N, CA, C and O of each residue as an XYZ file, in Angstrom:
448
protein
N     -40.931    -30.541     54.108
C     -41.836    -30.267     53.414
C     -42.965    -30.024     53.263
O     -43.423    -29.762     52.151
N     -43.846    -30.062     54.600
C     -44.948    -29.810     54.882
C     -45.737    -28.262     54.734
O     -46.823    -27.702     54.585
N     -44.570    -28.107     54.867
C     -45.295    -26.029     54.940
C     -44.831    -25.743     53.470
O     -45.392    -24.688     53.175
N     -44.182    -26.109     52.548
C     -43.741    -26.128     51.128
C     -44.902    -26.288     50.129
O     -45.109    -25.667     49.086
N     -45.710    -27.419     50.794
C     -46.970    -27.677     50.038
C     -48.032    -26.941     50.650
O     -49.156    -26.957     50.148
N     -47.696    -26.099     52.010
C     -48.849    -25.265     51.735
C     -49.215    -24.020     51.149
O     -50.307    -23.465     51.271
N     -48.054    -23.547     50.390
C     -47.675    -22.582     49.924
C     -48.943    -22.695     48.216
O     -49.378    -23.694     47.643
N     -49.084    -21.667     48.010
C     -50.011    -22.168     46.824
C     -49.128    -22.596     45.514
O     -49.574    -23.400     44.696
N     -47.628    -21.893     45.362
C     -47.518    -22.108     44.205
C     -46.784    -23.751     43.775
O     -46.319    -24.137     42.702
N     -46.947    -24.590     45.347
C     -45.948    -26.237     45.507
C     -47.459    -26.566     44.462
O     -47.523    -26.817     43.258
N     -48.510    -26.444     45.456
C     -49.976    -27.628     45.000
C     -50.467    -27.026     43.561
O     -51.045    -27.699     42.708
N     -50.202    -25.909     43.464
C     -50.784    -25.333     41.645
C     -49.687    -26.165     40.929
O     -50.053    -27.269     40.525
N     -48.748    -25.904     40.769
C     -47.596    -27.231     40.459
C     -47.580    -28.623     40.414
O     -47.015    -29.175     39.470
N     -48.234    -29.413     41.484
C     -48.558    -30.607     41.380
C     -49.917    -30.935     40.817
O     -50.217    -32.029     40.337
N     -50.945    -29.581     40.948
C     -52.190    -30.171     40.221
C     -52.227    -30.052     38.965
O     -53.195    -30.504     38.354
N     -51.060    -29.346     38.221
C     -50.529    -28.830     36.900
C     -49.807    -30.059     35.861
O     -49.902    -30.181     34.640
N     -48.926    -31.046     37.050
C     -48.269    -31.431     36.398
C     -49.510    -33.421     36.596
O     -49.212    -34.345     35.838
N     -50.514    -33.582     37.490
C     -50.633    -34.453     37.645
C     -50.778    -34.952     36.547
O     -50.355    -36.101     36.424
N     -51.445    -34.263     35.304
C     -51.680    -35.217     33.653
C     -50.713    -35.810     32.727
O     -50.816    -36.548     31.747
N     -49.446    -35.088     33.534
C     -48.608    -35.738     32.770
C     -47.137    -34.598     32.549
O     -47.244    -33.794     33.475
N     -46.309    -34.364     32.004
C     -44.983    -33.974     31.976
C     -45.141    -32.423     31.029
O     -45.583    -32.332     29.883
N     -44.564    -31.144     32.026
C     -44.773    -30.148     31.281
C     -43.671    -29.463     31.181
O     -42.795    -29.699     32.013
N     -43.361    -28.139     29.835
C     -41.881    -27.532     30.009
C     -42.686    -26.304     30.751
O     -43.879    -26.175     31.024
N     -41.607    -25.501     30.954
C     -41.503    -24.533     32.084
C     -42.430    -23.686     31.613
O     -43.353    -23.200     32.267
N     -42.194    -23.510     30.503
C     -43.361    -21.645     29.648
C     -44.554    -22.491     29.777
O     -45.514    -21.975     30.349
N     -44.640    -23.375     29.464
C     -46.465    -23.893     29.624
C     -46.473    -24.069     31.388
O     -47.546    -23.587     31.749
N     -45.902    -24.436     32.289
C     -46.198    -23.963     33.693
C     -46.720    -22.395     33.696
O     -47.865    -22.028     33.961
N     -45.691    -21.630     33.366
C     -45.680    -20.295     33.657
C     -46.878    -19.774     33.052
O     -47.412    -18.783     33.551
N     -47.545    -20.552     31.633
C     -48.488    -19.535     30.523
C     -49.741    -20.484     31.469
O     -50.806    -19.983     31.108
N     -49.985    -21.365     32.274
C     -50.701    -21.794     32.790
C     -50.947    -21.165     34.193
O     -52.079    -20.874     34.577
N     -49.909    -20.986     34.879
C     -50.043    -20.454     36.012
C     -49.427    -19.137     36.050
O     -48.258    -18.792     36.220
N     -50.494    -18.489     35.852
C     -49.982    -16.920     35.572
C     -50.129    -16.073     36.866
O     -50.084    -14.850     36.732
N     -50.315    -16.643     38.207
C     -50.334    -16.018     39.775
C     -48.539    -16.085     39.904
O     -47.788    -15.465     40.657
N     -48.369    -16.678     39.284
C     -46.853    -16.823     39.733
C     -45.806    -15.921     38.085
O     -45.927    -15.671     36.885
N     -44.644    -15.748     39.514
C     -43.537    -14.535     38.558
C     -42.970    -16.120     38.125
O     -43.483    -17.164     38.526
N     -41.540    -15.994     37.019
C     -40.750    -16.539     36.966
C     -39.677    -16.954     37.737
O     -38.962    -17.902     37.414
N     -39.453    -15.956     39.247
C     -39.128    -16.546     39.829
C     -39.377    -17.397     40.988
O     -38.833    -18.385     41.481
N     -40.144    -16.843     41.187
C     -41.047    -18.103     42.018
C     -41.437    -19.594     41.540
O     -41.530    -20.580     42.272
N     -41.613    -19.545     40.360
C     -41.895    -20.440     39.333
C     -40.867    -21.849     39.384
O     -40.988    -23.069     39.495
N     -39.473    -20.523     39.180
C     -38.239    -21.397     39.239
C     -37.997    -22.239     40.693
O     -37.778    -23.449     40.629
N     -38.044    -21.580     41.953
C     -37.723    -21.884     42.876
C     -38.837    -22.481     43.649
O     -38.697    -22.565     44.869
N     -39.608    -22.781     43.256
C     -41.016    -23.779     43.480
C     -40.538    -25.197     43.245
O     -40.349    -26.167     43.980
N     -40.384    -24.906     41.653
C     -39.795    -26.095     40.858
C     -38.195    -26.776     41.713
O     -37.999    -27.991     41.704
N     -37.492    -26.102     42.185
C     -36.296    -26.663     42.027
C     -36.842    -26.840     44.290
O     -37.038    -27.900     44.883
N     -36.871    -26.217     44.553
C     -37.656    -27.079     45.855
C     -39.020    -28.043     46.116
O     -39.485    -28.396     47.200
N     -39.554    -28.381     44.604
C     -40.497    -29.560     44.991
C     -39.611    -30.854     43.793
O     -40.182    -31.870     43.397
N     -38.248    -30.493     43.436
C     -37.114    -31.224     42.779
C     -36.855    -31.471     43.790
O     -37.564    -32.314     44.340
N     -35.952    -30.996     44.398
C     -35.288    -31.305     45.963
C     -35.706    -32.581     47.229
O     -35.072    -33.371     47.929
N     -37.526    -32.114     46.955
C     -38.020    -32.694     48.224
C     -38.357    -34.266     47.481
O     -38.645    -35.166     48.270
N     -38.328    -34.571     46.128
C     -38.435    -35.391     45.667
C     -39.956    -35.540     44.631
O     -40.535    -36.473     44.076
N     -40.093    -34.601     44.713
C     -42.779    -34.454     44.610
C     -41.717    -34.340     43.099
O     -42.331    -35.119     42.371
N     -40.737    -33.923     42.406
C     -40.967    -33.130     40.894
C     -39.463    -33.565     40.482
O     -38.418    -33.403     41.113
N     -39.671    -34.135     39.291
C     -38.120    -34.502     38.542
C     -37.811    -33.241     37.336
O     -38.908    -32.722     37.133
N     -37.216    -32.858     36.849
C     -36.590    -32.563     35.819
C     -36.080    -33.353     34.949
O     -35.026    -33.886     35.294
N     -36.541    -33.642     33.785
C     -35.828    -34.590     33.272
C     -35.420    -33.474     31.413
O     -36.248    -32.748     30.862
N     -34.398    -33.655     31.062
C     -33.953    -33.319     29.384
C     -33.866    -33.998     29.032
O     -33.346    -35.025     29.468
N     -34.531    -33.704     27.615
C     -34.734    -34.397     26.193
C     -33.919    -33.598     25.216
O     -34.062    -32.435     24.840
N     -32.876    -34.666     24.843
C     -31.605    -34.373     24.397
C     -32.323    -33.546     22.656
O     -31.681    -32.575     22.255
N     -33.107    -33.830     22.113
C     -33.488    -33.244     21.376
C     -33.100    -33.632     19.892
O     -32.548    -34.704     20.138
N     -33.013    -33.493     18.548
C     -33.124    -31.528     18.763
C     -34.392    -31.514     18.350
O     -34.781    -31.962     17.272
N     -35.310    -30.817     19.497
C     -34.710    -29.842     19.684
C     -34.351    -29.887     20.892
O     -35.170    -30.749     21.211
N     -33.850    -29.695     21.762
C     -33.448    -29.488     23.146
C     -34.835    -29.237     24.158
O     -35.334    -28.113     24.096
N     -35.385    -30.115     24.962
C     -36.417    -29.671     25.610
C     -35.995    -30.581     27.125
O     -35.422    -31.644     27.365
N     -36.524    -29.686     27.790
C     -36.375    -29.945     29.273
C     -38.291    -30.000     30.268
O     -39.201    -29.178     30.158
N     -38.267    -30.703     30.739
C     -39.897    -30.971     30.815
C     -40.299    -31.259     32.419
O     -40.039    -32.454     32.556
N     -40.676    -30.883     33.371
C     -40.929    -31.483     34.532
C     -41.874    -32.382     34.654
O     -42.619    -32.254     33.683
N     -42.319    -33.430     35.508
C     -43.258    -34.590     35.559
C     -43.303    -34.709     36.933
O     -42.343    -34.321     37.599
N     -44.484    -35.291     37.563
C     -44.554    -35.645     39.432
C     -43.768    -37.183     39.091
O     -44.000    -38.043     38.242
N     -42.704    -37.068     40.218
C     -41.949    -38.851     40.683
C     -43.326    -39.385     41.270
O     -44.378    -38.771     41.444
N     -42.952    -40.942     41.565
C     -44.123    -41.355     42.170
C     -45.080    -41.248     43.392
O     -46.208    -41.550     43.781
N     -43.362    -40.328     43.930
C     -43.704    -39.883     45.275
C     -44.391    -39.127     45.095
O     -45.421    -39.186     45.766
N     -44.233    -37.845     43.986
C     -45.724    -36.803     43.885
C     -46.834    -37.300     43.244
O     -47.432    -36.314     42.814
N     -47.353    -38.174     42.987
C     -48.409    -38.982     42.102
C     -49.025    -39.779     43.556
O     -50.204    -40.124     43.638
N     -48.182    -39.964     44.481
C     -48.568    -40.548     46.219
C     -49.223    -39.131     46.837
O     -50.024    -39.248     47.765
N     -48.934    -37.964     46.397
C     -49.448    -36.782     47.299
C     -50.689    -36.418     46.610
O     -51.546    -35.831     47.271
N     -50.918    -36.696     45.317
C     -52.237    -35.985     45.239
C     -53.699    -36.761     45.924
O     -54.604    -36.084     46.412
N     -53.722    -37.663     45.886
C     -54.621    -37.283     46.536
C     -55.546    -37.313     48.332
O     -56.701    -37.628     48.618
N     -54.679    -36.955     48.978
C     -54.476    -36.504     49.829
C     -54.661    -34.954     49.558
O     -55.590    -34.425     50.168
N     -53.689    -33.943     48.495
C     -54.143    -32.540     47.960
C     -55.980    -33.002     47.811
O     -56.795    -32.268     48.369
N     -56.203    -33.571     47.452
C     -57.773    -33.738     46.500
C     -58.740    -33.875     47.994
O     -59.926    -33.552     47.922
N     -58.329    -34.228     48.952
C     -59.386    -35.178     49.961
C     -59.028    -33.648     50.749
O     -60.054    -33.379     51.374
N     -58.243    -32.803     50.921
C     -57.966    -31.165     51.621
C     -58.632    -31.006     50.736
O     -59.750    -31.494     50.904
N     -58.437    -30.387     49.536
C     -59.472    -29.257     48.321
C     -60.302    -29.592     48.753
O     -60.827    -28.713     49.435
N     -61.139    -31.082     48.758
C     -62.452    -31.288     49.293
C     -63.239    -30.953     50.651
O     -64.465    -30.981     50.767
N     -62.119    -30.561     51.870
C     -62.390    -30.803     53.098
C     -62.390    -28.987     53.441
O     -63.085    -28.491     54.328
N     -61.654    -28.354     52.721
C     -62.188    -27.199     52.244
C     -62.989    -26.461     51.935
O     -63.490    -25.564     52.613
N     -63.308    -26.909     50.327
C     -64.961    -26.903     50.088
C     -65.850    -26.793     51.027
O     -66.399    -25.720     51.274
N     -66.217    -28.435     51.976
C     -67.101    -28.278     52.474
C     -67.040    -27.897     53.906
O     -67.845    -28.095     54.816
N     -65.626    -27.164     53.877
C     -65.439    -26.188     55.182
C     -66.307    -24.928     54.922
O     -67.376    -24.711     55.492
N     -65.790    -24.205     54.095
C     -66.149    -23.083     53.361
C     -67.597    -23.389     53.439
O     -68.132    -22.776     54.362
N     -68.680    -24.411     52.521
C     -70.209    -24.119     52.794
C     -70.647    -23.805     54.351
O     -71.233    -22.925     54.981
N     -69.869    -25.326     54.627
C     -70.769    -25.130     56.529
C     -70.647    -23.702     56.739
O     -71.729    -23.121     56.817
N     -69.548    -22.945     56.856
C     -69.220    -21.492     57.855
C     -70.162    -20.433     56.978
O     -70.377    -19.309     57.432
N     -70.635    -20.794     55.874
C     -71.576    -19.595     55.532
C     -72.908    -20.023     55.448
O     -73.911    -19.355     55.195
N     -72.767    -21.547     55.757
C     -74.645    -21.973     55.267
C     -75.555    -20.672     56.894
O     -75.056    -19.859     57.672
N     -76.819    -21.113     56.692
C     -77.728    -19.934     57.249
C     -77.576    -20.709     58.852
O     -77.714    -19.982     59.836
N     -77.352    -21.875     59.006
C     -77.600    -21.781     60.605
C     -76.225    -22.148     61.426
O     -75.939    -22.301     62.614
N     -75.603    -22.203     60.316
C     -73.758    -21.805     61.157
C     -73.842    -20.585     61.721
O     -73.658    -20.295     62.903
N     -74.137    -19.862     60.789
C     -73.889    -18.250     61.138
C     -75.234    -18.038     61.877
O     -75.444    -16.836     62.043
N     -76.201    -18.831     62.366
C     -76.890    -18.546     63.729
C     -76.717    -18.597     64.386
O     -76.912    -17.656     65.155
N     -75.790    -20.542     65.052
C     -75.288    -20.750     65.909
C     -73.942    -19.679     66.603
O     -73.672    -19.506     67.791
N     -73.378    -19.176     65.567
C     -71.937    -18.657     65.697
C     -72.210    -17.037     66.788
O     -71.707    -16.737     67.870
N     -73.217    -16.280     65.902
C     -73.849    -15.042     66.153
C     -74.967    -15.148     66.955
O     -74.772    -14.533     68.003
N     -75.999    -15.639     66.911
C     -77.089    -16.025     67.897
C     -77.956    -14.735     67.132
O     -78.653    -14.036     67.867
N     -77.910    -14.424     65.646
C     -78.913    -14.047     64.910
C     -79.646    -15.252     64.113
O     -79.700    -16.473     63.968
N     -80.216    -13.893     63.669
C     -81.291    -14.590     62.428
C     -80.337    -15.409     60.795
O     -80.752    -15.492     59.640
N     -78.886    -15.915     61.448
C     -78.691    -16.356     60.244
C     -77.484    -15.459     59.422
O     -76.549    -15.775     58.685
N     -78.068    -14.042     60.004
C     -77.080    -13.589     58.954
C     -75.647    -12.526     59.455
O     -75.613    -11.912     60.521
N     -74.828    -12.514     58.674
C     -73.712    -12.550     58.919
C     -73.089    -11.501     59.638
O     -73.609    -10.414     59.384
N     -71.920    -11.439     60.654
C     -71.727    -10.590     61.862
C     -72.067     -9.369     61.061
O     -72.623     -9.444     59.965
N     -71.709     -8.208     61.651
C     -71.951     -6.964     61.112
C     -70.515     -6.188     61.495
O     -70.042     -6.288     62.627
N     -69.823     -5.346     60.360
C     -68.336     -5.266     60.577
C     -68.428     -3.129     60.859
O     -67.401     -2.491     61.089
């Protein structure tokens, strides 16, 4: 399961579902970097892992909704912490003092 969460599609789906259930077409419109097959596969895998639940509302009209399970909601703080760590890490790795330490230079990025 951890490897699947490393994929952009899985974390993006969790992010989209954190505020409540969404229909497939809403997810597809919100996640423009995903193709229909990629979205379908990610939803299926997250459902199999117990993070997302597919719910059919009989209607009329018939609606299929996807939502985070309690297990999926438990994952959100961990993903937020990783996102914050990534932002801090990126900021630190591009600071002049870090570049100077790594390159022995005046804080300029290495030449290519």
